[in-house]
BADRENVEX-227073 format. One line per 2 residues: their letters; for each residue x negated, z, y negated of C-alpha. Coordinates in pm, 1 decimal. Layout:
BEGIN
A	X:Z:Y ~ ...
//
This chain:
BEGIN
MK	4993.2:1845.4:-2757.5 ~ 5102.3:1845.2:-2396.3
TP	5461.1:1919.1:-2307.6 ~ 5568.7:2173.8:-2044.1
KL	5590.7:2045.6:-1688.2 ~ 5952.8:2160.8:-1668.7
LP	6055.5:1961.5:-1976.2 ~ 6230.1:1684.1:-1772.7
WY	6422.3:1950.1:-1581.1 ~ 6533.3:2120.5:-1902.6
AR	6634.3:1779.6:-2044.4 ~ 6841.9:1689.5:-1738.2
KA	6999.6:2033.0:-1734.8 ~ 7101.2:1994.0:-2100.2
GI	7206.5:1631.5:-2047.3 ~ 6980.8:1481.6:-2311.3
PI	6711.1:1212.2:-2285.8 ~ 6354.7:1320.2:-2211.3
ER	6231.2:1155.3:-2531.1 ~ 6464.4:1372.8:-2738.3
AT	6354.2:1683.0:-2544.2 ~ 5992.3:1594.5:-2620.8
TL	6077.5:1571.6:-2991.0 ~ 6250.2:1909.9:-2971.3
WH	5942.9:2057.8:-2800.4 ~ 5715.7:1938.4:-3081.1
EA	5955.9:2085.6:-3336.4 ~ 5957.0:2415.5:-3146.2
VR	5576.1:2419.7:-3145.3 ~ 5573.7:2368.7:-3523.3
EA	5823.2:2652.5:-3566.3 ~ 5614.8:2880.7:-3342.3
TV	5301.1:2801.9:-3540.6 ~ 5475.2:2895.2:-3864.2
AT	5633.1:3208.9:-3714.1 ~ 5323.1:3353.4:-3543.5
GW	5038.2:3210.7:-3747.9 ~ 4832.1:3176.6:-3430.6
VG	4797.4:2902.7:-3176.2 ~ 4745.6:2954.6:-2804.0
NA	4816.7:3321.2:-2742.4 ~ 5103.6:3458.7:-2533.0
EY	5316.4:3546.8:-2834.6 ~ 5281.9:3190.7:-2962.3
WG	5389.0:3030.6:-2632.7 ~ 5675.9:3274.4:-2593.7
EA	5799.1:3192.8:-2943.5 ~ 5758.7:2820.2:-2875.9
MN	5960.6:2844.0:-2555.7 ~ 6234.0:3052.1:-2720.6
AF	6255.5:2804.7:-3009.1 ~ 6265.1:2513.7:-2763.8
LR	6548.3:2665.9:-2561.6 ~ 6741.1:2739.8:-2882.1
LL	6692.0:2383.4:-3009.8 ~ 6785.7:2246.2:-2669.8
EE	7107.4:2447.3:-2667.9 ~ 7194.2:2326.1:-3018.9
EK	7125.6:1967.2:-2915.5 ~ 7336.9:2010.5:-2603.0
ER	7629.4:2123.1:-2818.3 ~ 7581.5:1826.0:-3055.7
FC	7530.9:1570.2:-2779.4 ~ 7872.4:1572.6:-2616.9
AP	7837.9:1373.3:-2295.6 ~ 8126.5:1413.3:-2051.1
CV	8032.0:1527.2:-1705.2 ~ 8197.8:1278.8:-1471.2
TP	7983.0:1341.7:-1165.4 ~ 8228.2:1578.7:-989.5
FV	8513.9:1335.1:-1052.4 ~ 8317.5:1042.0:-910.4
RS	8212.5:1243.6:-607.3 ~ 8569.5:1347.9:-533.7
QN	8686.0:987.2:-567.8 ~ 8413.0:879.5:-328.0
RL	8523.7:1141.7:-75.1 ~ 8886.1:1031.0:-108.4
WR	8784.5:667.9:-58.8 ~ 8588.7:755.0:257.8
LP	8862.3:976.5:403.6 ~ 9044.3:700.9:600.2
LT	8712.1:575.8:737.9 ~ 8609.0:925.6:841.7
AM	8947.1:987.8:1004.3 ~ 8926.1:657.8:1194.0
ED	8574.9:742.1:1311.0 ~ 8697.4:1078.9:1442.5
VV	8990.6:915.5:1623.7 ~ 8767.9:651.7:1783.1
SA	8517.3:911.9:1900.2 ~ 8797.8:1129.6:2045.4
VS	8948.4:829.8:2229.6 ~ 8603.8:731.0:2356.4
AS	8531.9:1081.4:2485.7 ~ 8874.8:1096.5:2648.4
WQ	8825.1:755.4:2808.9 ~ 8484.6:855.5:2945.5
RY	8625.7:1179.5:3087.2 ~ 8910.7:986.3:3248.4
SA	8679.6:723.1:3398.0 ~ 8433.7:989.7:3522.0
TA	8711.2:1177.9:3708.1 ~ 8844.5:853.3:3853.8
RK	8504.0:768.2:4001.2 ~ 8465.1:1114.4:4156.1
AA	8802.6:1091.5:4327.2 ~ 8729.6:753.6:4481.9
//
C-alpha cells in the first residue's frame, strides 16, 4: 500500500526516521481496516490518518531526541559576530574614505 505524500514531513516534524513512520502508517492502516471494516472510503482514510497521527505522537514521546538546532544556530551567530562587526566597520571606513576623497577632488 502506498504511503501518504506528506509522510516524510510528518516524520521530520515528529523527529523520527522515515522508515519508522512508514511502519507506523502500515499499522494505522491495519487499525483502520479493523475499526471500519471497509477499505478505501472516506471514513476509512480518516480513521487511518487519525490512527497514524496518534501513533506518531506516541512514538514522538517515546523517541526522546534533544533538539539542539536552536543552540547550534545561536552558537554560529555568536561565532560570526566579530566577523560581521569587522565587515560593518570596514564598509563604514570605506564609505567615509570615498566621501572624503570625492570632496577633495571637487575642491581642487
